[in-house]
VOBA-1610 file (N, C-alpha, C; in pm, whole numbers, padded with zeros to 5 digits, always signed):
BEGIN
Unk+00490-01198-00440Unk+00406-01083-00461Unk+00467-00964-00387Unk+00449-00845-00440Unk+00502-00723-00379Unk+00390-00645-00311Unk+00416-00601-00188Unk+00316-00530-00109Unk+00370-00397-00061Unk+00276-00307-00032Unk+00308-00182+00036Unk+00217-00177+00158Unk+00277-00167+00277Unk+00202-00160+00401Unk+00182-00013+00436Unk+00056+00030+00440Unk+00022+00169+00472Unk+00050+00196+00620Unk+00054+00324+00657Unk+00087+00362+00795Unk-00012+00309+00897Unk-00136+00284+00857Unk-00236+00238+00952Unk-00247+00085+00959Unk-00166+00016+00883Unk-00165-00131+00885Unk-00048-00178+00971Unk-00054-00301+01011Unk+00041-00356+01106Unk+00178-00385+01045Unk+00281-00333+01109Unk+00418-00366+01070Unk+00442-00516+01087Unk+00376-00576+01188Unk+00391-00720+01210Unk+00343-00800+01090Unk+00236-00754+01027Unk+00188-00819+00905Unk+00296-00813+00797Unk+00360-00698+00786Unk+00471-00685+00691Unk+00582-00784+00721Unk+00615-00800+00847Unk+00719-00896+00886Unk+00680-01039+00850Unk+00553-01073+00870Unk+00506-01208+00833Unk+00519-01228+00683Unk+00477-01129+00605Unk+00487-01140+00459Unk+00631-01153+00414Unk+00721-01077+00476Unk+00863-01087+00443Unk+00915-01227+00474Unk+00876-01282+00588Unk+00922-01416+00626Unk+00872-01523+00530Unk+00764-01492+00457Unk+00710-01585+00358Unk+00767-01560+00219Unk+00864-01469+00210Unk+00933-01446+00083Unk+00878-01333-00002Unk+00785-01254+00050Unk+00729-01144-00027Unk+00817-01020-00015Unk+00811-00936-00116Unk+00880-00807-00115Unk+00784-00706-00053Unk+00823-00645+00058Unk+00734-00556+00132Unk+00801-00421+00154Unk+00729-00314+00121Unk+00773-00178+00152Unk+00676-00123+00256Unk+00729-00044+00349Unk+00647+00015+00455Unk+00646+00166+00439Unk+00527+00223+00431Unk+00514+00368+00418Unk+00585+00438+00534Unk+00575+00383+00654Unk+00636+00446+00772Unk+00787+00456+00759Unk+00849+00369+00681Unk+00994+00375+00662Unk+01036+00482+00562Unk+00945+00523+00477Unk+00977+00619+00371Unk+00928+00759+00407Unk+00796+00773+00427Unk+00737+00904+00459Unk+00598+00883+00517Unk+00585+00883+00650Unk+00454+00859+00712Unk+00349+00965+00676Unk+00390+01077+00622Unk+00297+01186+00587Unk+00260+01187+00439Unk+00306+01091+00362Unk+00280+01087+00218Unk+00130+01081+00190Unk+00087+01148+00086Unk-00056+01151+00052Unk-00098+01019-00012Unk-00227+00990-00004Unk-00279+00868-00066Unk-00257+00868-00217Unk-00270+00984-00279Unk-00246+00992-00425Unk-00101+00957-00457Unk-00007+01004-00376Unk+00134+00971-00399Unk+00162+00824-00371Unk+00090+00767-00274Unk+00104+00623-00250Unk+00057+00546-00372Unk-00053+00587-00433Unk-00101+00519-00553Unk+00001+00528-00666Unk+00064+00643-00682Unk+00168+00656-00786Unk+00283+00561-00756Unk+00320+00550-00630Unk+00428+00462-00587Unk+00395+00316-00620Unk+00274+00271-00582Unk+00241+00129-00605Unk+00228+00097-00753Unk+00182+00191-00831Unk+00174+00168-00975Unk+00315+00155-01033Unk+00402+00245-00993Unk+00540+00244-01042Unk+00610+00112-01005Unk+00586+00062-00883Unk+00654-00059-00835Unk+00567-00185-00841Unk+00445-00172-00893Unk+00352-00284-00908Unk+00331-00358-00776Unk+00289-00282-00674Unk+00265-00337-00540Unk+00116-00334-00506Unk+00075-00427-00422Unk-00060-00430-00366Unk-00056-00354-00233Unk-00150-00261-00214Unk-00157-00184-00091Unk-00231-00265+00016Unk-00174-00268+00136Unk-00244-00322+00252Unk-00270-00205+00345Unk-00398-00181+00375Unk-00438-00062+00449Unk-00569-00084+00522Unk-00601+00005+00614Unk-00735+00010+00672Unk-00803+00140+00631Unk-00741+00216+00544Unk-00786+00347+00498Unk-00891+00333+00388Unk-01012+00384+00411Unk-01120+00377+00313Unk-01099+00473+00196Unk-01011+00571+00211Unk-00990+00671+00107Unk-00941+00611-00024Unk-00869+00500-00018Unk-00821+00439-00141Unk-00936+00392-00229Unk-01044+00344-00167Unk-01160+00302-00245Unk-01217+00419-00326Unk-01225+00536-00264Unk-01275+00653-00334Unk-01183+00691-00450Unk-01053+00692-00424Unk-00958+00728-00531Unk-00964+00629-00647Unk-00975+00502-00616Unk-00968+00399-00719Unk-01099+00386-00796Unk-01209+00372-00723Unk-01335+00342-00791Unk-01413+00466-00831Unk-01406+00574-00755Unk-01481+00693-00792Unk-01400+00786-00882Unk-01269+00791-00862Unk-01185+00878-00943Unk-01107+00801-01048Unk-01127+00669-01051Unk-01070+00582-01154Unk-00917+00588-01161Unk-00852+00594-01044Unk-00705+00595-01039Unk-00652+00453-01059Unk-00541+00444-01129Unk-00478+00315-01155Unk-00420+00259-01025Unk-00420+00125-01014Unk-00368+00057-00894Unk-00331-00086-00929Unk-00275-00158-00833Unk-00242-00300-00851Unk-00309-00385-00744Unk-00409-00329-00679Unk-00486-00401-00579Unk-00476-00337-00442Unk-00584-00351-00366Unk-00589-00298-00230Unk-00651-00405-00141Unk-00584-00436-00032Unk-00638-00527+00069Unk-00669-00444+00192Unk-00794-00452+00238Unk-00833-00379+00359Unk-00871-00474+00465
//
């Protein structure tokens, strides 16, 4: 499974997922200031599940009906 670790989630979690064979991208490695909307575009393009503690994704996905591939909080 492919994941995207948001800036507020643990890098250690990303390392654990990588050690288990998952493909993991870290927002902090690309652009820690990227907007949530741009993160959603990124995960849709790469078919990744977002791992975050940010409640804003729920608003974007369920209230604004933005496309996604899953969010784990």
